[in-house]
matplotlib code that plots the C-alpha trace (Angstrom):
import matplotlib.pyplot as plt

x = [20.7, 23.1, 25.1, 27.5, 30.4, 28.6, 25.3, 27.0, 29.2, 26.4, 24.1, 27.1, 27.7, 24.0, 23.0, 26.0, 27.0, 30.3, 31.5, 28.8, 31.4, 32.3, 28.7, 28.0, 31.4, 31.0, 27.4, 27.3, 26.9, 30.3, 33.4, 36.6, 38.6, 36.0, 36.0, 39.8, 39.8, 37.1, 39.2, 42.3, 40.5, 38.7, 42.0, 43.2, 40.1, 38.2, 35.0, 32.7, 31.3, 34.6, 36.0, 32.9, 33.5, 37.2, 36.4, 33.9, 36.0, 37.6, 40.8, 41.3, 44.4, 43.1, 40.0, 42.1, 44.1, 40.8, 39.8, 43.0, 42.6, 38.9, 39.2, 36.7, 35.8, 37.8, 36.7, 37.7, 40.2, 42.0, 41.5, 45.2, 45.1, 45.7, 48.5, 51.9, 51.1, 48.0, 49.9, 52.9, 50.6, 48.8, 52.0, 53.7, 50.7, 50.5, 54.3, 53.9, 51.2, 47.6, 45.3, 44.3, 47.9, 48.6, 45.7, 47.0, 50.4, 49.0, 46.6, 47.6, 49.5, 49.2, 49.6, 48.9, 52.6, 53.3, 50.4, 51.1, 54.7, 53.5, 51.1, 53.7, 55.9, 53.6, 54.0, 51.2, 50.1, 50.9, 50.3, 46.6, 45.7, 47.7, 45.5, 42.4, 43.8, 44.6, 41.2, 39.4, 41.5, 40.3, 36.7, 35.8, 38.2, 38.0, 41.7, 42.4, 44.8, 45.8, 45.5, 47.0, 50.3, 48.6, 48.3, 46.5, 49.2, 50.4, 47.0, 45.8, 42.0, 41.6, 44.1, 42.1, 38.9, 40.3, 41.4, 37.9, 36.4, 38.8, 39.3, 36.4, 38.9, 40.2, 43.3, 44.3, 47.6, 47.1, 49.7, 50.1, 49.0, 45.9, 45.1, 45.3, 43.1, 40.4, 40.6, 40.2, 37.3, 35.4, 36.1, 34.5, 31.6, 30.7, 31.6, 28.0, 28.1, 29.5, 31.5, 29.9, 29.7, 29.9, 29.1, 31.7, 33.7, 33.5, 34.3, 38.0, 40.5, 39.4, 35.9, 37.1, 39.3, 36.4, 34.2, 36.8, 37.3, 33.6, 32.7, 35.3, 33.8, 30.4, 31.6, 33.0, 29.7, 30.9, 29.3, 25.5, 24.7, 24.2, 26.6, 28.8, 25.8, 24.2, 27.3, 28.1, 24.6, 24.9, 28.3, 27.0, 24.4, 25.3, 28.5, 27.3, 26.0, 28.4, 27.6, 23.9, 24.6, 26.4, 23.6, 21.2, 23.4, 24.3, 22.7, 19.6, 19.4, 17.4, 14.6, 15.9, 18.8, 18.6, 19.0, 16.3, 13.8, 11.2, 12.4]
y = [18.0, 17.9, 14.8, 13.1, 11.3, 8.0, 8.9, 10.6, 7.6, 5.1, 7.1, 7.5, 3.7, 2.6, 5.1, 4.0, 7.6, 6.4, 6.0, 5.6, 5.0, 1.8, 0.7, 1.4, 0.0, -3.2, -3.9, -2.8, -5.4, -4.9, -7.1, -7.0, -5.2, -2.4, -2.0, -1.7, 0.8, 2.8, 2.7, 3.9, 6.8, 7.6, 7.8, 10.3, 12.5, 11.6, 12.2, 9.2, 10.5, 11.1, 7.8, 6.0, 7.6, 6.6, 3.0, 2.2, 3.8, 1.6, 3.6, 4.2, 6.5, 8.5, 9.3, 10.1, 12.6, 14.0, 14.8, 16.8, 18.7, 19.4, 20.3, 17.7, 18.1, 16.9, 16.0, 18.1, 15.6, 15.9, 19.6, 20.0, 17.4, 19.9, 21.0, 19.5, 17.3, 15.7, 15.2, 13.7, 11.3, 10.0, 9.8, 7.7, 5.4, 5.0, 4.3, 1.6, -0.4, -1.4, 0.0, -3.4, -4.4, -1.1, -1.8, -5.3, -3.9, -1.5, -3.8, -7.5, -7.5, -9.0, -6.0, -2.3, -1.4, -3.5, -2.1, 1.4, 1.2, -0.1, 2.7, 5.3, 4.1, 5.9, 9.5, 11.7, 9.2, 10.6, 9.3, 10.2, 8.9, 5.7, 5.1, 5.4, 3.0, 0.3, 0.9, 0.4, -2.7, -4.3, -3.0, -3.0, -5.5, -7.8, -8.3, -9.6, -6.9, -6.7, -3.2, -3.9, -2.3, 1.0, 4.2, 7.5, 9.7, 11.1, 12.1, 15.6, 15.2, 12.0, 13.4, 16.6, 14.6, 12.6, 15.8, 17.2, 14.0, 13.9, 17.5, 19.3, 21.3, 20.0, 22.2, 20.7, 18.7, 15.0, 12.3, 9.1, 7.1, 9.3, 8.9, 5.2, 5.2, 7.1, 4.6, 1.8, 3.5, 3.9, 0.3, -0.8, 1.6, 0.3, -3.3, -4.4, -3.0, -4.6, -2.7, -1.8, -2.6, -6.4, -6.4, -9.2, -8.0, -5.7, -2.0, -1.3, 1.5, 2.1, 3.1, 5.0, 7.1, 8.1, 8.8, 11.0, 13.0, 13.5, 14.2, 17.0, 18.4, 18.2, 20.0, 22.8, 23.1, 21.6, 18.2, 17.6, 14.0, 12.5, 15.0, 12.5, 10.5, 13.6, 14.8, 11.3, 10.9, 14.4, 13.6, 10.4, 12.2, 12.6, 10.5, 7.5, 4.0, 2.9, 6.0, 5.1, 1.5, 3.0, 5.3, 2.3, 1.1, 4.4, 4.8, 7.0, 10.4, 10.3, 12.7, 15.9, 16.4, 19.2, 16.7, 14.3, 13.1, 10.5, 8.2]
z = [63.8, 66.8, 66.1, 68.4, 66.7, 67.6, 66.0, 63.1, 62.4, 62.7, 60.3, 57.9, 57.8, 57.8, 55.0, 52.9, 52.7, 54.2, 50.6, 48.0, 45.2, 46.9, 46.9, 43.2, 42.0, 43.9, 42.9, 39.2, 36.5, 34.9, 34.3, 36.3, 33.6, 33.2, 37.0, 37.1, 34.3, 36.2, 39.4, 37.7, 36.0, 39.3, 41.2, 38.6, 38.2, 41.4, 39.4, 38.8, 35.6, 34.0, 35.2, 33.8, 30.4, 30.4, 31.6, 28.8, 26.0, 23.4, 23.9, 27.6, 27.4, 24.5, 26.6, 29.6, 27.5, 26.1, 29.7, 30.1, 26.8, 27.3, 31.0, 32.2, 35.9, 38.8, 42.2, 45.2, 46.3, 42.9, 42.5, 41.6, 38.8, 36.0, 33.7, 34.0, 37.0, 35.3, 32.0, 33.8, 35.7, 32.6, 30.6, 33.3, 33.5, 29.8, 29.6, 32.3, 30.6, 30.5, 33.2, 34.4, 35.0, 36.8, 39.2, 39.8, 40.5, 43.0, 44.8, 44.8, 48.0, 51.5, 53.7, 53.7, 53.8, 50.7, 48.7, 49.8, 48.6, 45.3, 44.7, 45.7, 42.8, 40.4, 39.5, 40.9, 43.6, 47.0, 50.5, 50.9, 47.4, 48.2, 51.2, 49.1, 46.5, 49.0, 50.7, 47.4, 46.7, 50.0, 49.8, 46.1, 44.6, 47.7, 47.9, 51.4, 52.4, 56.1, 57.4, 60.9, 59.9, 58.9, 60.8, 60.4, 61.9, 58.6, 57.2, 58.2, 58.1, 60.3, 62.8, 63.0, 63.3, 66.1, 67.9, 67.6, 69.0, 71.9, 72.8, 71.0, 69.0, 65.6, 65.9, 69.3, 69.2, 69.5, 70.1, 68.1, 71.1, 71.6, 67.9, 68.2, 71.2, 69.3, 66.4, 68.9, 70.6, 67.3, 66.3, 69.6, 69.2, 65.8, 66.4, 65.9, 62.3, 59.2, 56.6, 53.2, 50.4, 51.0, 54.7, 55.1, 58.1, 61.1, 61.0, 61.2, 60.8, 57.1, 58.0, 61.1, 58.9, 56.7, 59.8, 61.4, 58.2, 57.6, 61.2, 61.3, 58.1, 59.6, 62.7, 60.6, 58.7, 55.5, 55.5, 55.7, 56.0, 52.5, 50.9, 49.1, 47.9, 46.5, 44.7, 43.4, 42.0, 40.4, 38.8, 37.1, 34.9, 31.3, 31.1, 29.2, 29.7, 32.4, 34.4, 34.1, 35.3, 38.3, 39.0, 39.4, 42.3, 44.0, 47.4, 47.5, 49.2, 52.4, 53.3, 54.9, 52.5, 50.0, 47.1, 48.2, 45.6, 46.1, 43.4]

ax = plt.figure().add_subplot(projection="3d")
ax.plot(x, y, z, "-o")
ax.set_aspect("equal")
plt.show()
């Protein structure tokens, strides 16, 4: 299909493929502590099945270490979470304290800048991952974090996505003001839509960031619509009871995608 950024973004939001992990995590029938353990493991492995197994374990950190020793899968976004870096990250988290307290430390803040700084205190949590942590805090944990002090200028993928939208070339240089204009333009374009998973506010820079990243990936031939939903659903199979609970709430694959099943 020959998508424009407008039609692509609208379909992405309305199908809940914008980020299916947000949808399943927000809606699953689990307690807050389990959700926080899931999120911390997910931020490390970026694999929903592995994170589910760690979250429901009676010994969170022992299971996190087991994942290192047995080379459990990682998501593409954490493809470098191996060896010394992975061990150092888990050791630092374990030395700091309980996973629920770590998530609170990272997320209970008023502004993006405050939360971002807190996340960056932790070994192995860089700028891009910090953005995702703060985004999850606002969207999944419903912490009322103000993103008005955030910017996308330091993140490669949304910058390249904005360049593609504006110039038709993702490698074209784009200034900070031009990037801001593209963010504003998308916020206006999607102002009639509400942000998943709670549909409690209008679309803002958080959803625009994801749309820019995925639209660039689509333009380069790497992202068929429904791709995240397909891979998240696949990653939940065989990882325990919590993973099965999440699977109940994961968005469905739409007809036309290679992973579609009429279920």
